[in-house]
C-alpha positions as CSV (number, residue, x, y, z in Angstrom):
1,M,74.8,114.6,43.3
2,P,72.0,113.7,40.7
3,G,70.7,110.0,40.7
4,T,67.9,107.9,41.1
5,S,66.0,106.8,44.3
6,H,64.5,103.6,44.0
7,V,61.8,103.0,46.6
8,E,60.4,99.7,47.4
9,A,57.5,98.5,49.6
10,S,55.9,95.1,50.4
11,M,53.3,93.9,52.5
12,A,51.8,90.6,53.2
13,V,48.6,89.8,55.4
14,V,48.5,86.2,56.5
15,D,45.5,85.0,57.9
16,R,45.1,82.2,60.9
17,L,45.7,79.3,58.3
18,G,48.9,80.9,57.0
19,R,47.3,82.3,53.7
20,G,48.4,85.6,52.6
21,S,47.9,88.3,50.0
22,P,51.3,89.7,49.3
23,M,51.6,93.2,47.5
24,R,54.9,94.4,46.0
25,V,55.5,97.9,44.8
26,A,58.7,99.7,43.4
27,H,59.1,103.1,42.4
28,A,61.8,105.0,40.7
29,M,62.2,108.5,40.4
30,S,65.4,111.1,39.8
31,H,66.4,113.2,42.6
32,T,69.3,115.9,42.8
33,R,70.2,115.2,46.6
34,W,69.6,112.6,49.1
35,V,70.3,112.7,53.0
36,G,70.5,109.7,55.5
37,P,70.1,107.5,57.0
38,I,70.0,110.3,59.7
39,T,69.1,109.4,63.6
40,I,68.2,112.2,65.7
41,T,66.6,112.5,69.1
42,V,63.4,114.5,70.0
43,A,62.3,115.1,73.7
44,T,59.0,114.3,74.9
45,G,56.8,117.3,74.6
46,T,58.2,118.5,71.6
47,T,55.7,119.9,69.0
48,E,56.7,120.1,65.0
49,Q,60.4,119.8,65.4
50,A,61.3,120.9,61.7
51,V,63.7,118.5,59.8
52,I,66.6,120.6,59.4
53,T,67.8,119.0,56.1
54,I,65.1,120.9,54.1
55,G,66.4,124.3,53.1
56,T,70.1,123.4,53.9
57,Q,72.3,120.7,52.1
58,G,71.1,121.7,48.8
59,L,67.3,120.1,49.5
60,T,64.2,122.1,49.3
61,T,61.7,119.7,48.1
62,I,61.2,115.8,49.4
63,T,60.1,113.3,46.7
64,A,60.9,110.2,48.6
65,L,61.0,109.4,52.3
66,W,61.6,106.7,54.9
67,I,60.9,107.2,58.8
68,T,60.9,105.0,61.7
69,S,61.1,105.9,65.5
70,D,61.5,103.6,68.7
71,V,58.4,105.4,70.6
72,N,55.1,106.6,69.1
73,I,55.3,109.9,67.7
74,S,53.1,112.2,65.0
75,V,54.7,112.9,61.7
76,T,53.3,116.3,59.8
77,Y,54.0,116.0,56.1
78,G,54.0,119.5,54.9
79,A,53.5,122.9,56.5
80,A,52.1,122.4,60.1
81,A,49.5,125.2,60.0
82,S,47.7,123.4,57.1
83,N,48.3,119.6,57.8
84,A,47.1,117.2,60.5
85,P,49.8,115.1,61.9
86,V,49.8,111.4,61.2
87,A,50.4,108.9,64.0
88,L,53.9,106.8,63.7
89,N,53.8,104.0,66.2
90,A,57.1,102.7,67.6
91,G,58.9,100.3,65.5
92,A,56.6,101.1,62.5
93,V,57.8,102.9,59.1
94,H,56.2,105.7,57.1
95,C,57.6,105.4,53.4
96,M,56.4,107.6,50.7
97,S,57.4,107.9,47.1
98,G,56.7,110.4,44.4
99,T,55.6,113.2,46.6
100,S,56.3,117.0,47.0
101,L,57.1,118.0,50.4
102,T,58.7,121.3,51.4
103,A,58.1,120.8,55.1
104,L,58.4,117.8,57.5
105,S,58.1,118.0,61.2
106,F,58.0,115.6,64.2
107,T,55.9,115.7,67.6
108,N,56.7,113.6,70.7
109,N,54.2,113.4,73.3
110,S,55.0,109.7,74.1
111,G,56.7,110.5,77.6
112,S,60.0,109.3,76.4
113,L,62.9,110.4,74.4
114,A,62.2,109.5,70.9
115,T,65.1,108.1,68.7
116,I,63.9,108.7,64.9
117,T,65.9,107.6,61.8
118,Y,65.0,109.0,58.3
119,V,66.3,109.0,54.7
120,I,65.2,111.8,52.4
121,A,65.6,112.4,48.8
122,G,64.6,115.3,46.7
123,S,65.8,118.3,45.0
């Protein structure tokens, strides 16, 4: 169903004296389909496990996403053959807005089963 994705991100760096420099960004864009939150498990030793919601469920292009994992993994944004994986540390978050991805995959070399949760929106 068509709608609008509202992606908000904020970050504050605080020094040892308690002073910080907050930054907040909000971005809105239209989408025709969104999926999630979805939680999957990825076995250790798995390389480039594709997100199966792309190309199914009416979603072919990702314009916004949010991903987190309970162990260190790598995320490849776009086709694995032409893009380098990006590290995602345990408990951290990757958030993107205003992108145009037709592929997304996960690699788990942590030595443990990864539990990954994601939300994606697009068309």
